[in-house]
C-alpha positions in Angstrom: 6.2 -8.0 -24.2 2.8 -6.7 -23.6 1.5 -3.5 -22.1 2.2 -4.8 -18.6 5.9 -4.8 -17.6 7.2 -8.3 -17.7 3.9 -9.8 -18.9 3.2 -11.1 -22.4 0.0 -10.3 -24.2 -0.9 -14.0 -24.1 -1.0 -14.0 -20.3 -2.2 -10.7 -19.0 -2.6 -10.3 -15.2 -6.0 -11.4 -13.9 -8.7 -8.7 -13.5 -10.5 -9.0 -10.2 -14.2 -8.7 -11.0 -16.4 -6.6 -8.7 -19.0 -8.6 -6.7 -22.7 -8.2 -7.3 -24.4 -5.2 -5.7 -21.3 -3.0 -5.8 -21.1 0.1 -7.9 -18.6 0.6 -10.7 -18.1 3.1 -13.5 -18.0 1.9 -17.1 -14.9 3.7 -18.3 -15.9 3.4 -21.9 -19.0 5.6 -21.3 -18.4 7.1 -17.8 -21.7 5.6 -16.7 -22.2 4.4 -13.1 -23.8 1.0 -12.8 -24.6 -1.5 -10.1 -23.1 -5.0 -10.7 -26.0 -7.4 -11.1 -24.4 -10.5 -12.4 -21.5 -11.8 -14.5 -22.3 -13.6 -17.9 -20.0 -14.7 -20.7 -17.0 -12.9 -19.2 -18.9 -9.6 -18.9 -20.4 -7.7 -16.0 -24.1 -6.9 -16.2 -24.6 -3.4 -14.9 -27.8 -1.6 -14.1 -28.3 2.1 -13.7 -28.8 3.1 -10.1 -32.3 4.5 -10.8 -33.3 1.3 -12.5 -33.7 0.5 -16.2 -32.0 -1.7 -18.8 -28.8 -3.5 -17.9 -25.8 -3.3 -20.1 -22.8 -5.6 -20.5 -19.3 -4.3 -19.8 -15.9 -6.1 -19.8 -14.5 -6.2 -16.3 -11.3 -4.5 -17.5 -13.3 -1.5 -18.6 -14.5 -0.6 -15.1 -13.2 1.2 -12.1 -14.6 1.3 -8.6 -17.2 4.0 -8.0 -16.2 6.6 -5.4 -18.4 7.1 -2.4 -19.5 10.5 -3.7 -20.6 9.0 -7.0 -22.6 6.3 -5.2 -24.2 8.9 -2.9 -25.2 11.2 -5.9 -26.7 8.2 -7.7 -28.7 7.0 -4.7 -30.0 10.5 -4.1 -31.0 10.8 -7.8 -32.7 7.4 -7.7 -34.7 8.4 -4.6 -35.8 11.7 -6.3 -36.9 9.8 -9.4 -38.9 7.3 -7.2 -40.5 10.2 -5.3 -41.6 11.9 -8.5 -43.1 8.7 -9.8 -45.0 8.1 -6.5 -46.2 11.7 -6.5 -47.4 11.4 -10.1 -49.4 8.3 -9.2 -50.7 9.6 -5.9 -48.8 7.0 -3.8 
């Protein structure tokens, strides 16, 4: 038997992958990311404020709470505002 009751390690239950543009938390690093795509069995996540994407196995994610998404969006807007102010936009 595997870690799931009544399920062998050879046939674990399927993991439902989040759809693109949803937010999830990478439980390995506790980082919030927006799902951009799925490639080679991994999710490609991007930080809410932009930046480099990283790969994460779907089984190492959890749905982001509404509060986490709101904080991330507010932080992204603040970063964007600072950049615009710096460049006089």
